[in-house]
C-alpha positions, 0 to 999 in steps of 0.5 A, spaced: 368 092 701 372 087 696 370 091 690 372 097 693 379 094 695 380 091 688 379 098 685 384 101 689 389 096 688 388 097 681 388 104 680 390 108 686 397 105 689 401 111 686 395 117 686 389 116 690 386 123 689 381 122 684 374 122 685 373 114 684 380 113 689 377 117 694 370 114 694 373 107 694 378 109 700 372 111 704 369 105 703 375 101 705 377 105 711 370 105 714 369 098 714 376 096 716 376 101 722 369 099 724 368 091 723 370 085 727 377 082 724 373 076 721 368 080 717 374 084 713 378 079 708 385 078 710 387 081 703 384 087 705 387 087 713 394 086 710 393 091 704 390 097 708 396 099 711 400 100 704 394 104 701 394 109 707 401 111 705 398 114 699 390 115 701 389 121 705 384 120 711 377 121 709 373 119 716 374 117 723 369 112 726 368 108 732 369 100 733 364 095 733 364 091 740 366 083 739 360 080 743 365 074 744 370 078 748 372 081 754 375 088 756 382 087 756 386 089 762 390 095 764 397 094 761 403 099 761 406 100 754 412 096 753 419 099 750 421 096 744 424 090 747 418 089 750 414 089 744 419 084 741 418 079 747 411 079 746 411 077 738 417 072 740 413 069 745 407 068 740 412 066 734 416 061 739 409 057 741 407 057 734 400 061 736 398 062 729 397 055 728 394 053 735 393 059 740 392 055 747 391 060 753 397 057 757 402 059 752 399 064 747 393 068 751 396 073 755 401 075 749 396 075 744 392 080 749 398 084 750 399 085 742 392 087 742 393 093 747 400 095 744 396 095 737 390 099 739 393 104 744 401 104 745 405 109 741 413 109 742 416 113 747 421 115 742 417 116 736 414 123 734 408 125 731 412 130 727 417 129 721 420 136 722 422 141 727 424 148 726 425 154 731 425 161 728 427 168 731 420 173 730 421 180 729 414 182 725 407 182 727 405 178 721 408 171 718 406 167 712 406 159 712 406 157 704 405 150 701 406 149 693 404 144 688 410 141 686 410 137 679 403 139 678 400 136 685 401 137 693 405 132 697 399 131 701 393 135 702 393 136 709 399 137 714 399 138 722 403 144 725 404 145 732 406 152 733 409 154 740 411 161 742 418 162 745 422 167 748 429 163 747 429 161 740 435 156 740 436 149 738 436 147 746 429 150 746 427 146 740 429 139 743 426 141 750 419 141 747 420 135 742 415 131 746 410 137 747 410 138 740 408 131 738 403 131 743 400 137 740 400 134 733 396 128 736 391 132 739 384 130 737 382 137 737 387 140 733 384 146 729 382 145 722 384 151 718 383 152 710 388 155 706 387 163 707 385 162 714 389 165 720 393 161 725 394 165 732 398 160 737 397 161 744 402 161 749 402 154 751 402 152 744 397 150 738 395 145 733 393 147 726 391 142 721 392 145 714 388 144 708 390 146 702 386 149 696 387 143 691 384 148 685 390 153 686 398 152 685 399 155 692 396 155 699 398 160 704 396 161 711 397 168 715 400 167 722 399 172 727 406 173 731 404 180 734 408 180 741 412 174 739 420 173 739 421 166 737 416 160 735 418 153 734 414 149 729 413 141 729 410 139 722 408 132 720 412 133 713 418 136 711 416 143 709 421 143 703 417 138 700 412 143 698 417 148 695 416 150 688 419 157 687 417 160 694 420 159 701 415 155 706 416 161 711 416 169 710 414 175 714 410 181 711 415 184 707 416 177 703 423 176 707 424 169 707 425 167 715 430 161 716 430 157 722 435 158 727 436 150 728 432 144 725 431 137 725 428 131 722 425 125 725 428 119 722 424 113 721 417 117 722 411 114 719 406 119 716 399 119 719 399 112 724 405 113 729 404 107 733 410 103 736 413 098 731 407 099 726 409 095 721 411 089 725 405 090 730 400 090 724 403 084 721 403 080 727 396 082 729 394 079 723 398 073 723 395 071 730 388 074 730 385 068 727 388 062 731 387 067 737 380 069 737 378 065 743 383 068 747 382 075 745 380 081 748 377 088 746 380 095 748 375 099 752 376 106 750 376 112 755 371 118 756 365 114 752 358 116 755 354 110 757 347 109 754 344 111 747 347 117 744 343 122 740 344 120 733 342 127 730 348 131 734 354 131 729 358 134 734 357 128 739 358 123 734 365 126 732 367 126 739 365 119 740 369 117 733 375 120 735 375 117 742 374 110 738 368 108 742 364 102 741 358 103 737 353 099 733 351 100 726 345 105 727 350 110 730 355 108 724 350 109 719 348 116 722 349 122 717 346 128 720 347 134 716 352 131 711 354 135 705 358 131 699 362 133 694 362 132 687 365 125 688 360 123 693 365 123 699 363 127 705 369 131 707 372 129 713 370 135 718 363 133 717 364 125 716 367 124 722 364 118 726 358 117 721 361 112 716 358 106 714 353 110 710 358 110 705 356 103 703 349 106 701 350 113 698 356 111 694 354 105 690 
């Protein structure tokens, strides 16, 4: 893990698209998410969040359960002021040096819950929103390389049909769009595959074709008069010489209204992410004796069938507690030339990377 991290620090902080960078990022990402905090070097814990701004997600994996801790109690996620109060309690009592139960225990356990489960009530999973009038049965979404590369290899879109394509309608559906983008069942669509949003709204995860300068996705808009789009990235980041949205006659379709979510963080839209991450790393070593673990919901009991990829992917997406045999299981894995299994296959089966990619 340390060797992989050192290689990332040396060669991948600005561009993480090479085979070597993807390989090393998969190793670090896997072990950071699966292993207990005292099994991950502090340097890796802290530097991981800088790297994830550059490196696209390779896999998801469940967590190891700490046998020395009890499950955290249920807690309502606090607002921003509540988060500040929790961190202030830890700081005021110098809980990074000594972490007694009476002064630090409850605050540290709350910090753990906030870090693992809470999303800001005013934090949206989208970076850009737009609403469009629709007058054609077919439209196309476009993403292009700019200066020789795509701004990102993937982008999620929430598409919500509407009969009232106005700014007010777009604002009314902001939370719905954000929730769709966070859906674990967001449908992956490769370049060229069609998107067809349902009446209640659909999430699509667009994967570009890096072998081409342009990637496009047809959209079935038959019967629609309006469409709201919530996007993980600002679409003009992917414009070189072609508008991001156009109809079957190649006519550019401009939004009736649009909005950017200021302060949006890509990939990990957790509450006060930087402050909470930093605080957790500051206090978790001293506070290990009073810590708890967050129990994932929807995880079945008993030993899972390690031959069923869908089961492993489902458990990984829920962040179920898993053991090393499940973490290393890799049914029907197909590696690319770099040795990195694609995220759609690798989900939940990631510790095998330490074996297959050495």
